[in-house]
C-alpha positions as CSV (number, residue, x, y, z in Angstrom):
1,M,0.0,0.0,0.0
2,F,2.8,2.3,0.9
3,K,4.5,1.8,-2.6
4,Y,1.2,2.3,-4.3
5,N,0.6,5.7,-2.5
6,I,4.1,6.9,-3.4
7,K,3.7,5.8,-7.0
8,T,0.3,7.5,-7.4
9,A,1.5,10.6,-5.6
10,F,4.3,11.0,-8.1
11,R,1.9,10.5,-11.0
12,N,-0.4,13.2,-9.7
13,V,2.5,15.7,-9.5
14,F,2.5,15.7,-13.3
15,R,-1.3,15.1,-13.7
16,F,-2.3,18.4,-12.0
17,K,0.4,20.6,-13.4
18,S,-1.0,24.0,-12.5
19,H,-1.5,23.2,-8.8
20,T,1.9,21.5,-8.6
21,I,3.6,24.5,-10.1
22,F,2.0,27.0,-7.8
23,S,2.5,24.9,-4.7
24,L,6.2,24.0,-5.5
25,L,7.0,27.6,-6.5
26,G,6.1,29.0,-3.1
27,L,7.8,26.2,-1.2
28,T,10.9,26.4,-3.3
29,I,11.4,30.1,-2.9
30,S,10.7,30.0,0.9
31,L,12.9,26.9,1.5
32,A,15.8,28.5,-0.5
33,C,15.6,31.5,1.8
34,V,15.4,29.4,4.9
35,F,18.3,27.2,3.8
36,V,20.7,30.2,3.3
37,I,19.6,32.0,6.4
38,T,19.8,28.9,8.5
39,A,23.3,28.1,7.3
40,W,24.4,31.7,8.1
41,T,22.7,31.6,11.5
42,I,24.5,28.3,12.4
43,Q,27.8,29.8,11.3
44,E,27.2,32.9,13.5
45,L,26.2,30.9,16.5
46,Q,29.3,28.7,16.2
47,Y,31.7,31.7,16.3
48,D,34.8,30.8,18.3
49,R,33.4,27.4,19.3
50,F,35.9,25.5,17.2
51,H,38.6,25.8,19.9
52,H,39.1,22.9,22.2
53,Q,36.9,23.3,25.3
54,P,35.8,26.8,24.4
55,E,33.7,26.9,27.6
56,S,37.0,27.0,29.6
57,I,38.7,29.8,27.6
58,Y,38.2,33.4,28.7
59,M,39.5,36.7,27.6
60,A,40.5,39.2,30.3
61,T,39.2,42.8,29.8
62,T,39.9,46.2,31.4
63,E,36.9,48.0,32.7
64,M,36.7,51.8,33.3
65,K,33.7,53.4,35.0
66,D,32.8,56.8,33.6
67,N,31.2,59.8,35.3
68,T,27.7,58.5,34.6
69,G,28.4,55.1,36.2
70,N,28.6,53.3,32.8
71,I,31.2,50.7,32.4
72,I,33.5,51.1,29.4
73,T,35.3,47.9,28.4
74,F,38.7,47.7,26.6
75,P,40.2,44.5,25.1
76,E,43.7,45.7,26.1
77,T,45.3,44.6,29.4
78,P,48.7,44.9,31.1
79,T,51.6,42.9,29.6
80,I,52.3,41.2,32.9
81,L,48.7,40.2,33.7
82,A,48.8,36.7,32.0
83,Q,51.7,35.4,34.0
84,E,50.5,37.0,37.3
85,L,47.1,35.3,36.9
86,K,48.7,31.9,36.1
87,D,51.1,32.1,39.0
88,K,48.6,33.1,41.7
89,I,45.3,31.4,40.7
90,P,45.5,27.6,40.9
91,A,42.3,27.2,38.8
92,I,44.0,28.7,35.7
93,E,45.7,25.9,33.8
94,Q,47.3,28.1,31.1
95,S,47.4,31.8,30.2
96,F,49.0,33.8,27.4
97,H,49.0,37.4,26.1
98,I,49.2,38.6,22.6
99,M,49.6,41.9,20.8
100,Y,47.5,42.6,17.8
101,L,49.7,44.5,15.3
102,Y,47.5,47.5,14.3
103,G,48.2,49.1,11.0
104,N,49.4,45.7,9.5
105,R,53.0,44.9,8.6
106,I,54.9,44.7,5.3
107,I,56.2,41.2,4.5
108,K,58.4,40.8,1.5
109,S,59.8,37.8,-0.3
110,G,61.7,38.6,-3.5
111,N,59.5,40.8,-5.6
112,N,56.4,39.7,-3.7
113,S,55.5,42.3,-1.0
114,F,52.2,42.4,0.9
115,E,50.7,44.4,3.8
116,E,49.2,41.8,6.2
117,A,47.5,41.6,9.6
118,G,49.4,39.9,12.3
119,I,49.8,39.0,15.9
120,A,52.8,38.9,18.2
121,A,52.5,36.0,20.5
122,D,54.3,32.9,22.0
123,S,53.7,29.2,21.7
124,K,51.2,29.2,24.6
125,M,48.7,30.8,22.2
126,L,48.7,27.8,19.9
127,E,48.6,25.4,22.9
128,V,45.3,26.9,24.0
129,L,43.6,28.1,20.8
130,N,42.8,25.7,18.0
131,F,44.7,27.2,15.1
132,P,46.2,23.9,13.7
133,L,49.7,23.9,12.2
134,L,50.0,22.1,8.8
135,E,53.8,22.2,9.1
136,G,56.3,23.1,11.8
137,S,56.3,22.9,15.6
138,I,54.4,25.1,18.0
139,N,57.6,25.7,20.0
140,N,59.2,27.4,17.0
141,L,57.0,30.4,17.6
142,D,59.2,31.3,20.6
143,D,62.2,31.8,18.2
144,P,62.6,35.6,17.8
145,N,63.8,35.0,14.2
146,A,60.8,32.9,13.2
147,I,57.5,33.7,11.5
148,F,54.4,31.5,11.1
149,I,52.2,32.3,8.1
150,T,48.7,31.0,7.0
151,E,48.2,28.8,3.9
152,K,46.7,31.8,2.1
153,L,49.8,34.0,2.7
154,A,52.1,31.2,1.9
155,K,50.6,30.8,-1.6
156,K,50.9,34.6,-2.1
157,L,54.6,34.8,-1.0
158,F,55.8,31.5,-2.4
159,P,53.7,30.4,-5.3
160,N,54.5,26.8,-6.3
161,E,57.2,26.5,-3.6
162,I,57.6,24.9,-0.3
163,P,57.6,27.8,2.2
164,I,59.2,26.1,5.3
165,G,62.7,27.4,5.7
166,K,62.2,30.3,3.3
167,V,63.3,33.8,4.3
168,V,61.1,36.9,4.4
169,I,61.9,40.6,5.1
170,Y,59.7,41.9,8.0
171,R,59.1,45.6,8.3
172,K,62.0,46.4,5.9
173,E,64.6,45.6,8.6
174,K,64.2,42.1,10.0
175,T,65.0,38.9,8.3
176,L,62.7,36.1,9.5
177,T,62.5,32.4,8.6
178,V,59.2,30.7,7.9
179,R,59.0,28.0,10.6
180,G,55.3,27.1,10.5
181,I,52.3,27.0,8.2
182,I,48.9,27.7,9.9
183,K,45.7,26.3,8.5
184,D,43.7,29.3,7.1
185,I,41.7,31.0,9.9
186,P,38.1,29.9,10.1
187,E,35.5,32.4,8.9
188,N,33.8,32.3,12.3
189,S,36.8,33.3,14.3
190,S,37.0,36.6,16.2
191,L,40.8,36.5,16.0
192,K,41.8,37.0,12.4
193,F,45.4,37.2,11.2
194,D,47.7,36.3,8.4
195,F,50.9,35.7,10.3
196,L,52.3,35.2,13.8
197,V,55.7,36.4,15.1
198,A,57.4,36.1,18.4
199,Y,56.3,38.6,21.0
200,Q,59.9,39.7,21.6
201,I,60.2,41.0,18.0
202,E,57.6,43.7,18.7
203,M,57.7,44.4,22.4
204,G,60.8,42.8,23.9
205,N,60.7,41.4,27.4
206,N,59.6,44.2,29.7
207,P,56.3,43.2,31.3
208,T,54.5,46.0,33.2
209,W,51.2,46.8,34.8
210,W,50.7,50.0,32.8
211,P,49.9,51.0,30.2
212,C,47.5,48.4,28.8
213,S,48.6,47.1,25.4
214,D,48.0,43.3,25.2
215,A,45.1,40.9,25.1
216,T,45.2,38.3,27.8
217,F,43.6,34.9,27.6
218,I,43.2,32.2,30.3
219,K,42.1,28.6,30.3
220,I,40.6,27.4,33.5
221,A,40.2,23.9,34.9
222,S,36.8,22.1,34.4
223,N,34.2,22.7,37.1
224,T,35.9,26.0,38.1
225,D,33.8,28.7,39.7
226,I,34.4,31.5,37.3
227,A,32.9,34.1,39.8
228,K,35.5,33.1,42.4
229,T,38.2,33.3,39.8
230,K,37.1,36.8,38.9
231,Q,37.3,37.8,42.6
232,M,40.8,36.5,42.9
233,A,41.9,38.2,39.7
234,S,40.3,41.5,40.9
235,A,42.3,41.3,44.1
236,I,45.5,40.8,42.2
237,W,44.6,43.7,40.0
238,R,43.9,46.0,42.9
239,E,47.2,45.2,44.5
240,N,49.0,46.6,41.4
241,V,46.7,49.1,39.8
242,T,45.8,51.8,42.3
243,D,43.4,53.8,40.1
244,K,40.0,52.5,41.4
245,Q,38.2,53.6,38.2
246,Y,39.9,50.6,36.5
247,N,39.2,46.9,37.1
248,I,39.4,43.5,35.5
249,N,36.8,41.2,34.1
250,F,36.5,38.1,32.0
251,I,34.4,37.2,29.0
252,P,34.1,33.7,27.5
253,I,35.8,33.4,24.1
254,S,32.5,32.1,22.7
255,K,30.9,35.5,23.6
256,L,33.4,37.7,21.8
257,R,31.2,37.8,18.6
258,Y,28.0,38.9,20.2
259,G,28.7,39.5,23.9
260,A,31.6,42.0,23.7
261,N,30.8,45.7,23.6
262,F,34.3,46.5,22.2
263,E,36.2,45.9,19.0
264,V,38.1,42.6,19.1
265,F,41.1,43.5,17.0
266,N,40.3,43.5,13.3
267,A,37.2,41.3,13.7
268,K,33.7,42.7,13.2
269,H,31.2,42.6,15.9
270,G,28.1,40.5,15.5
271,N,24.9,42.4,15.5
272,Y,22.0,40.8,17.4
273,L,19.5,43.1,15.5
274,K,20.8,41.8,12.2
275,L,20.8,38.2,13.3
276,Y,17.3,38.3,14.8
277,S,15.9,40.2,11.9
278,F,17.0,37.5,9.4
279,I,15.9,34.7,11.7
280,G,12.5,36.4,12.0
281,I,12.3,36.9,8.2
282,A,13.1,33.2,7.7
283,L,10.3,32.2,10.0
284,L,7.8,34.6,8.4
285,I,8.6,33.3,5.0
286,L,8.3,29.7,6.1
287,I,4.9,30.5,7.8
288,L,3.7,32.3,4.6
289,A,4.8,29.3,2.4
290,S,3.0,26.9,4.7
291,L,-0.2,29.0,4.6
292,N,0.0,29.2,0.9
293,Y,0.5,25.5,0.6
294,I,-2.6,24.8,2.8
295,N,-4.7,27.2,0.7
296,L,-3.5,25.7,-2.6
297,L,-4.2,22.2,-1.5
298,S,-7.6,23.2,-0.3
299,A,-8.5,24.5,-3.7
300,Y,-6.8,21.5,-5.3
301,S,-9.0,19.1,-3.3
302,I,-12.2,20.3,-5.0
303,K,-11.0,18.9,-8.3
304,R,-10.2,15.6,-6.6
305,S,-13.4,15.1,-4.7
306,G,-14.7,12.8,-7.4
307,E,-11.5,10.7,-7.2
308,I,-11.9,10.4,-3.4
309,G,-15.6,9.4,-3.8
310,I,-14.6,6.5,-6.2
311,R,-11.8,5.4,-3.8
312,K,-14.3,5.3,-0.9
313,V,-16.9,3.4,-2.9
314,N,-14.2,0.9,-3.7
315,G,-13.5,0.3,0.0
316,A,-10.8,2.9,0.9
317,S,-11.0,4.0,4.5
318,S,-10.6,7.6,5.6
319,S,-7.2,6.6,7.2
320,N,-6.0,5.2,3.8
321,I,-7.0,8.5,2.1
322,L,-5.3,10.5,4.8
323,K,-2.0,8.5,4.4
324,Y,-2.2,8.8,0.6
325,F,-2.5,12.7,0.7
326,L,0.2,13.0,3.4
327,A,2.5,10.9,1.2
328,E,1.8,13.3,-1.7
329,S,2.4,16.3,0.5
330,V,5.8,14.9,1.7
331,I,6.8,14.2,-1.9
332,H,6.0,17.8,-2.7
333,S,8.2,19.0,0.1
334,I,11.1,16.7,-1.0
335,I,10.9,18.0,-4.6
336,A,10.7,21.6,-3.3
337,S,13.8,21.0,-1.1
338,I,15.8,19.7,-4.1
339,L,14.8,22.7,-6.2
340,A,15.5,25.0,-3.2
341,I,19.0,23.7,-2.9
342,V,19.6,24.6,-6.5
343,L,18.0,28.0,-6.1
344,S,20.0,28.7,-2.9
345,V,23.1,29.0,-5.0
346,V,21.6,32.2,-6.4
347,F,20.5,33.4,-3.0
348,I,24.0,32.8,-1.6
349,R,25.4,35.1,-4.2
350,L,22.7,37.6,-3.3
351,F,23.8,37.4,0.4
352,Q,27.5,37.9,-0.5
353,L,26.9,40.8,-2.9
354,L,24.3,42.8,-1.0
355,L,24.9,41.9,2.6
356,D,28.6,41.0,2.7
357,I,27.9,37.7,4.3
358,N,30.2,34.7,3.6
359,I,28.8,31.2,4.3
360,V,31.1,28.2,4.7
361,S,30.1,25.2,2.7
362,K,29.9,22.8,5.7
363,Y,27.2,24.9,7.3
364,L,25.3,24.9,4.0
365,I,25.4,21.1,4.0
366,I,24.1,21.0,7.6
367,S,21.3,23.4,6.6
368,Y,20.4,21.4,3.5
369,I,20.1,18.1,5.4
370,S,18.3,19.5,8.5
371,G,16.2,21.8,6.3
372,T,15.1,19.0,4.0
373,I,14.1,16.8,7.0
374,G,12.4,19.8,8.6
375,S,10.5,20.6,5.5
376,M,9.3,17.0,5.3
377,F,7.9,17.3,8.8
378,I,6.8,20.9,8.9
379,V,5.5,21.4,5.3
380,G,4.9,17.8,4.3
381,L,3.2,16.5,7.5
382,I,2.0,19.5,9.5
383,S,1.0,21.8,6.6
384,G,-0.4,18.9,4.6
385,L,-2.4,17.5,7.5
386,Y,-5.3,19.9,7.4
387,P,-6.0,19.5,3.6
388,A,-5.5,15.8,4.0
389,L,-8.0,15.6,6.8
390,I,-10.5,17.6,4.8
391,T,-10.1,15.5,1.7
392,S,-10.3,12.2,3.6
393,S,-13.6,13.3,5.1
394,F,-15.3,13.9,1.8
395,S,-18.6,12.0,1.3
396,P,-18.5,9.6,-1.7
397,F,-21.9,11.0,-2.7
398,S,-21.2,14.8,-2.3
399,K,-18.2,16.3,-3.9
400,V,-18.1,19.8,-2.8
401,Q,-20.6,20.5,-0.2
402,R,-18.3,19.7,2.6
403,S,-15.5,21.7,1.2
404,N,-17.7,24.7,1.5
405,S,-18.7,24.1,5.1
406,S,-18.7,27.1,7.4
407,H,-15.9,25.7,9.5
408,Q,-13.5,25.2,6.5
409,N,-14.3,28.7,5.2
410,N,-13.5,30.2,8.6
411,V,-10.2,28.3,8.7
412,R,-9.3,29.4,5.2
413,N,-10.2,33.0,6.0
414,V,-7.9,32.8,9.0
415,F,-5.1,31.8,6.7
416,I,-5.7,34.6,4.3
417,L,-6.0,37.1,7.1
418,S,-2.6,35.9,8.5
419,Q,-1.0,36.3,5.1
420,F,-2.2,39.9,4.9
421,I,-1.1,40.7,8.4
422,L,2.4,39.3,7.8
423,S,2.9,40.9,4.4
424,I,1.6,44.3,5.4
425,T,3.5,44.4,8.7
426,L,6.7,43.4,6.9
427,T,6.2,46.0,4.2
428,I,5.6,48.8,6.8
429,A,8.7,47.6,8.7
430,C,10.7,47.7,5.4
431,L,9.6,51.3,4.8
432,V,10.5,52.4,8.3
433,I,13.9,50.8,8.2
434,I,14.7,52.3,4.8
435,R,13.6,55.8,6.0
436,Q,15.7,55.5,9.2
437,T,18.7,54.3,7.3
438,N,18.4,57.2,4.8
439,Y,18.0,59.5,7.8
440,L,21.2,58.3,9.3
441,N,23.1,58.5,6.0
442,K,22.0,62.0,5.3
443,F,22.1,63.4,8.8
444,D,24.0,66.6,9.3
445,L,26.8,65.4,11.6
446,G,28.3,68.9,12.1
447,Y,31.4,68.4,10.0
448,D,32.3,67.8,6.4
449,S,33.7,64.3,5.4
450,H,33.6,64.7,1.7
451,N,36.8,64.3,-0.4
452,I,39.1,63.7,2.5
453,V,41.8,61.0,2.1
454,K,43.0,59.3,5.3
455,A,46.4,57.4,5.4
456,Y,48.7,56.1,8.1
457,L,52.3,57.2,8.0
458,P,55.1,55.2,9.7
459,P,56.7,57.2,12.5
460,Q,59.3,59.7,11.3
461,E,60.8,63.0,12.5
462,S,58.3,65.9,12.5
463,K,60.4,67.8,9.9
464,D,59.5,65.0,7.4
465,F,55.8,65.5,8.2
466,E,56.2,69.2,7.7
467,T,57.9,68.7,4.3
468,I,55.1,66.3,3.2
469,K,52.5,68.9,4.2
470,N,54.2,71.7,2.4
471,N,54.7,69.7,-0.8
472,L,51.1,68.5,-0.9
473,L,49.8,72.0,-0.3
474,S,51.8,73.2,-3.3
475,N,49.5,71.0,-5.5
476,P,46.5,73.0,-6.8
477,N,44.3,69.9,-6.4
478,I,44.9,69.7,-2.6
479,E,43.1,72.2,-0.4
480,Q,44.1,71.3,3.2
481,V,46.4,68.8,5.0
482,S,46.2,67.8,8.7
483,F,48.0,65.3,11.0
484,A,45.9,63.9,13.8
485,S,45.3,60.8,16.0
486,V,42.0,59.8,14.4
487,S,39.1,61.0,12.2
488,P,36.0,62.4,13.9
489,V,33.8,59.6,12.5
490,N,33.6,57.1,15.3
491,L,35.5,57.6,18.5
492,S,35.6,54.4,20.5
493,S,35.8,54.3,24.3
494,F,39.6,54.0,23.9
495,F,39.6,57.8,23.5
496,A,37.7,58.5,26.7
497,T,39.8,60.0,29.5
498,K,39.0,60.7,33.1
499,N,39.9,62.8,36.2
500,W,39.3,66.2,34.6
501,E,38.8,69.0,37.1
502,W,38.1,72.7,37.0
503,E,37.1,75.5,39.2
504,G,33.7,75.0,40.8
505,L,33.6,71.2,40.2
506,T,31.8,69.4,43.0
507,K,34.4,67.4,45.0
508,G,34.3,63.7,44.2
509,S,32.6,64.2,40.9
510,E,34.1,62.4,37.9
511,T,33.8,63.4,34.2
512,S,34.7,61.2,31.3
513,V,35.9,63.4,28.3
514,Y,36.8,62.2,24.8
515,R,40.2,63.5,23.7
516,L,41.7,64.0,20.3
517,F,45.3,65.0,19.4
518,V,45.2,67.3,16.3
519,D,47.3,70.0,14.6
520,N,46.2,73.5,13.7
521,N,44.6,72.5,10.3
522,Y,42.3,69.8,11.7
523,L,39.2,72.0,12.2
524,D,39.7,73.5,8.7
525,V,40.0,70.1,7.0
526,F,36.7,68.8,8.5
527,K,35.1,72.2,8.6
528,I,34.2,71.9,12.3
529,P,32.8,75.4,13.1
530,L,34.1,77.4,16.1
531,H,31.4,78.7,18.4
532,K,33.7,80.9,20.5
533,G,37.4,81.7,20.7
534,R,40.1,80.6,18.2
535,G,41.7,77.5,16.8
536,F,45.2,76.2,17.4
537,S,48.1,78.5,16.2
538,A,50.3,77.6,13.2
539,S,53.3,78.7,15.3
540,K,52.9,75.5,17.5
541,T,52.8,77.4,20.8
542,D,49.5,75.8,22.0
543,K,50.8,72.6,23.6
544,D,49.2,73.7,26.9
545,K,45.9,74.8,25.3
546,V,42.7,72.9,24.5
547,I,39.6,73.4,22.4
548,I,36.4,71.9,23.8
549,N,32.9,71.2,22.4
550,E,29.6,72.9,23.5
551,K,28.7,69.7,25.5
552,F,31.8,70.0,27.6
553,A,31.4,73.8,27.9
554,S,27.9,73.2,29.4
555,L,29.3,71.0,32.1
556,L,31.8,73.6,33.2
557,G,29.1,76.0,34.3
558,F,30.9,79.2,33.1
559,N,29.1,81.9,31.1
560,D,32.2,82.2,29.0
561,P,34.7,79.3,29.2
562,I,37.4,81.0,27.1
563,G,40.5,81.5,29.2
564,K,39.4,79.1,31.9
565,I,41.6,76.3,33.2
566,V,40.9,72.6,33.1
567,S,43.3,70.1,34.6
568,Q,44.1,66.4,34.6
569,G,46.3,65.5,37.5
570,E,49.2,68.0,37.6
571,N,48.7,69.0,34.0
572,K,46.8,72.3,33.4
573,Y,45.3,73.5,30.1
574,E,43.8,76.8,29.1
575,I,40.6,76.7,27.0
576,I,41.1,78.8,23.9
577,G,38.1,77.8,21.8
578,V,34.7,76.1,21.8
579,V,33.5,74.2,18.7
580,K,29.8,73.6,17.9
581,N,28.6,70.1,18.9
582,F,29.2,67.5,16.2
583,H,28.5,63.8,16.2
584,F,31.7,61.8,16.6
585,Q,29.9,58.5,17.3
586,N,27.1,56.4,15.8
587,L,23.8,58.3,16.0
588,S,22.5,55.6,18.4
589,N,24.6,57.6,21.0
590,N,24.1,61.1,22.4
591,I,26.9,63.7,22.0
592,Q,29.5,63.4,24.7
593,P,32.0,65.9,26.1
594,L,35.1,66.3,23.9
595,L,38.3,68.3,23.8
596,F,41.1,68.8,21.3
597,M,44.8,68.9,22.4
598,Y,47.5,70.2,20.1
599,S,50.1,67.8,18.6
600,D,52.2,68.0,15.4
601,K,53.6,64.4,15.7
602,E,50.5,62.2,15.0
603,N,50.9,59.6,12.3
604,R,47.6,59.8,10.5
605,I,47.3,62.3,7.6
606,F,44.1,63.8,6.4
607,V,44.1,65.4,3.0
608,K,41.2,67.5,1.7
609,I,41.3,67.2,-2.1
610,S,39.4,68.8,-5.0
611,H,37.0,67.0,-7.2
612,N,39.9,65.9,-9.4
613,T,40.3,62.7,-7.4
614,E,42.7,60.8,-9.6
615,Q,45.3,63.6,-9.9
616,S,45.0,64.3,-6.2
617,L,45.6,60.7,-5.2
618,N,48.6,60.5,-7.6
619,A,50.1,63.5,-5.9
620,I,49.7,62.0,-2.4
621,K,51.2,58.7,-3.6
622,K,54.2,60.5,-5.1
623,Q,54.9,62.3,-1.8
624,F,54.5,59.0,0.1
625,A,56.9,57.2,-2.2
626,Q,59.6,59.9,-1.5
627,F,59.7,59.1,2.2
628,Y,58.5,55.5,2.7
629,D,59.5,52.3,1.1
630,Q,56.2,50.5,1.4
631,P,52.8,50.3,-0.4
632,F,50.6,53.4,0.0
633,S,47.4,52.4,1.8
634,Y,44.6,54.9,2.2
635,N,40.8,55.2,2.5
636,F,38.3,58.0,2.2
637,V,36.7,59.3,5.4
638,D,33.3,59.1,3.6
639,D,33.8,55.3,3.3
640,E,34.6,55.2,7.0
641,L,31.4,57.0,7.7
642,K,29.4,54.5,5.5
643,E,31.1,51.7,7.4
644,L,29.6,53.2,10.6
645,Y,26.1,52.4,9.5
646,I,26.9,49.3,7.5
647,N,24.8,47.0,9.7
648,E,21.7,49.3,9.4
649,N,22.3,49.4,5.6
650,K,22.6,45.7,5.4
651,I,19.5,45.1,7.4
652,S,17.6,47.6,5.2
653,V,18.7,45.9,2.0
654,G,18.1,42.4,3.4
655,I,14.6,43.2,4.7
656,M,13.7,44.9,1.4
657,V,14.8,41.9,-0.6
658,F,13.0,39.4,1.6
659,T,9.9,41.7,1.9
660,I,9.6,41.4,-1.9
661,L,9.9,37.6,-1.6
662,A,7.3,37.5,1.2
663,I,4.9,39.6,-0.9
664,I,5.5,37.2,-3.9
665,L,4.6,34.3,-1.6
666,S,1.5,36.0,-0.4
667,C,0.4,36.6,-4.0
668,I,0.9,32.9,-4.7
669,G,-1.4,32.2,-1.7
670,L,-4.0,34.6,-3.0
671,I,-3.9,32.8,-6.4
672,G,-4.8,29.7,-4.4
673,L,-7.8,31.5,-2.8
674,V,-9.0,32.8,-6.2
675,M,-8.7,29.4,-7.8
676,F,-10.7,28.0,-4.9
677,N,-13.4,30.6,-5.1
678,T,-13.7,30.5,-8.9
679,E,-13.8,26.7,-9.0
680,S,-16.3,26.4,-6.2
681,K,-18.5,29.0,-7.8
682,T,-18.3,27.9,-11.4
683,K,-21.9,27.0,-11.7
684,E,-23.0,30.2,-9.8
685,I,-21.0,32.3,-12.2
686,G,-22.8,30.6,-15.1
687,V,-26.2,31.1,-13.6
688,R,-25.5,34.8,-12.9
689,K,-24.3,35.4,-16.4
690,V,-27.4,33.7,-17.9
691,C,-29.5,36.0,-15.7
692,G,-27.7,39.1,-17.0
693,A,-24.9,39.8,-14.6
694,K,-22.1,41.9,-15.9
695,I,-18.4,40.9,-15.9
696,V,-17.5,43.7,-13.5
697,E,-20.2,42.5,-11.0
698,I,-18.8,39.0,-11.1
699,V,-15.3,40.2,-10.6
700,I,-16.4,42.2,-7.5
701,L,-18.3,39.1,-6.3
702,L,-15.1,37.0,-6.5
703,N,-12.9,39.6,-4.9
704,E,-15.0,41.0,-2.1
705,N,-13.9,38.4,0.3
706,I,-10.2,39.3,-0.3
707,L,-10.9,43.0,0.1
708,K,-12.7,42.4,3.4
709,W,-9.9,40.4,4.9
710,F,-7.3,42.9,3.6
711,L,-9.0,45.7,5.5
712,V,-9.1,43.6,8.7
713,G,-5.4,42.7,8.2
714,F,-4.5,46.4,7.7
715,F,-5.9,47.5,11.0
716,V,-4.2,44.6,12.8
717,S,-0.9,45.3,11.0
718,I,-1.0,49.0,12.1
719,T,-0.9,48.0,15.8
720,L,1.6,45.3,15.3
721,S,4.0,47.2,13.1
722,W,3.8,50.4,15.3
723,F,4.8,48.4,18.4
724,L,7.7,46.6,16.6
725,M,9.1,49.7,14.9
726,T,8.8,51.8,18.0
727,K,10.9,49.3,19.9
728,W,13.4,49.1,17.0
729,L,13.8,52.9,16.8
730,E,14.5,53.1,20.5
731,N,18.0,51.8,19.6
732,F,18.8,55.2,18.1
733,A,19.2,58.5,19.9
734,F,18.3,60.3,16.7
735,R,15.4,58.8,14.8
736,I,12.5,59.5,12.5
737,S,8.9,59.8,13.6
738,L,6.3,57.2,12.7
739,S,4.1,59.2,10.4
740,W,0.6,57.9,9.4
741,W,1.5,57.9,5.7
742,I,4.1,55.1,6.3
743,F,1.4,52.7,7.5
744,V,-1.0,53.7,4.7
745,S,1.8,53.4,2.1
746,G,2.8,49.9,3.3
747,A,-0.8,48.7,3.0
748,F,-1.3,50.4,-0.3
749,I,1.7,48.7,-1.8
750,V,0.4,45.3,-0.7
751,L,-3.1,46.2,-2.0
752,I,-1.9,47.2,-5.5
753,I,0.2,44.0,-5.8
754,T,-2.7,41.9,-4.6
755,A,-5.1,43.6,-7.1
756,F,-2.8,42.9,-10.0
757,T,-2.2,39.3,-8.8
758,V,-5.8,38.2,-8.5
759,S,-7.5,40.3,-11.2
760,W,-6.3,38.2,-14.1
761,Q,-7.7,35.0,-12.6
762,T,-11.1,36.6,-11.6
763,W,-11.4,38.3,-15.0
764,K,-10.7,35.1,-16.7
765,A,-13.4,33.3,-14.6
766,A,-15.9,36.2,-15.2
767,R,-15.4,36.0,-19.0
768,T,-16.0,32.2,-19.1
769,N,-18.8,31.1,-21.5
770,P,-21.9,30.4,-19.3
771,V,-22.6,27.2,-21.2
772,D,-19.2,25.8,-20.2
773,S,-19.8,27.0,-16.6
774,L,-23.1,25.2,-16.4
775,K,-21.6,22.0,-17.8
776,Y,-18.9,22.1,-15.1
777,E,-18.7,18.8,-13.2
């Protein structure tokens, strides 16, 4: 019997082509989306879990409490911390410290020269973390003349050669021997690097408690009370670091992707909003596809009521009919899964191009296997159960009367209402996210970021910097040049400083102030307007002067802060200017107190160029080549600004794409409803046309049910989308308002698409020859 059900089910796939195409189309699109999103989700949730016993590995962090009581966390810790913790806390089995080499390093072999990201470490790192060596010994990393490189870098430096034992030039001055080849770093690793060198090469052997420069990792014994370990570590810290605003904490390595509120070297933070948004979209699409499938099978069952009647007359029981239709539904889900795997190749490319998401093949395979099994159960059995129950309950003597029962109509209406609620809510959410993203991208930040080139210069004498500046300014395509510590785009907590005091400050109060080191041209390059006072002097006499922003000025409490003194410890600074408030962080944050300090030795250069970009860049490269024997690496500040909102932009693009897919799926479901209505009312349409009904009247008759449930869905969607979007917008200190037209526009878009989708089917039914309609069945 089982074989017969399978064989007949396959035959009916080709027998009822239109129903099969519509049902498989919706399932294939939805499953392809679900497969890709599931694979990416699994990959994200497995971040840093490839290490041996990841639950036992922790990263130490430095915490600083600001004046508002908020905790600011840094990944950098003292160089001596790792050894101190290992020596004094028995539960710590191993510890190590590493230094991420910011700014990358030049590695050269023959004519091959590359700028790569690296880490200075010792062999303990490879003992604790699972970065397998393909060649070489872990202990070789302690050799100050050795370098370990990844497979990828090995192929670049030594194409078609065996790299072990080869020599490379490191930073133009050191000759290092390749002593190890590391397997390429997994995509889901928070620590990303191209090479490892011995710690002594970069920092020597001078462990101290201050300043903080390294990342410290520990591995604890199993069943260790981490809270007690933190207490012991805090006591060790307090013995050596007297400033009580700083303390130590630990974060599990498996939480670095989504649990850390700081940048982990050059790795990008995971974004919960982005992750949950796509998981929610995958679930919505799967729900829509299941609802569509139920509706289509319901309409499909009318054509087969005669077949069921004959089966029952010949002795088939209701359970036999139920098994038969469930088998057919499972086969549909398997076919849809196979087609979805093929379609997912296109969706993966879409993810990579639009959302900058790379998915490792092994997670796709896991998604395909689990997704196919899940679709057989969720779509094949659960979604197919209701239509199968309805079909198996048909009376052999009445083909359609039961299919039109009040209960079945109510259930079907609930499905249609759910589709409208989901599609309208998603469309409104898409419009809100797009508007908020555009608002962020076009927001007046209070400074100008256009046509500014940013580059990092290796440390040189200040006279070289001055020569570079003068040579560049002699070019008519270059407007301004400035040397500073950082651009004003996104100041991390690393730039926050404490213990500032001034006359009238309440004793015991603490103020966290962001600090930038800039030269006299910085405000001109970025066109940051002065509110009061003056900028820094070109004569370089302002080393004990500061310029503050309006936010800091408001905290001082002076009517005119110009000439007032602020101090940090024994250092005193005179305020010479106040700049207007500008946004130097993501717009999810409010403006914080800020001050500028004068420096002419900062290694980042900012060049304001004219619109003749190519000639300007060539001029900068020419000057760079005169002083530095390494590749010229640069970026535009505008690109840095775009990077600041890249998560919001990706979410916006992703939701827009999947909203379109969700609307397509809803339309497929509506086609199912129209097919059901027209087929169940075929004779009624014929009778009405014989009695003189016009085509327009019949079209209205067939569509009025859809319009009714659309209106109900619209009012439910308003409440649901308003609640969800209000919560989402709370993540931004600066945000749009939820205007009424956004909700109306979202509903109108769905209505227009729905009207175009169903009109052709109802128009076709209304124009049917009444003679053919009356001969139906």
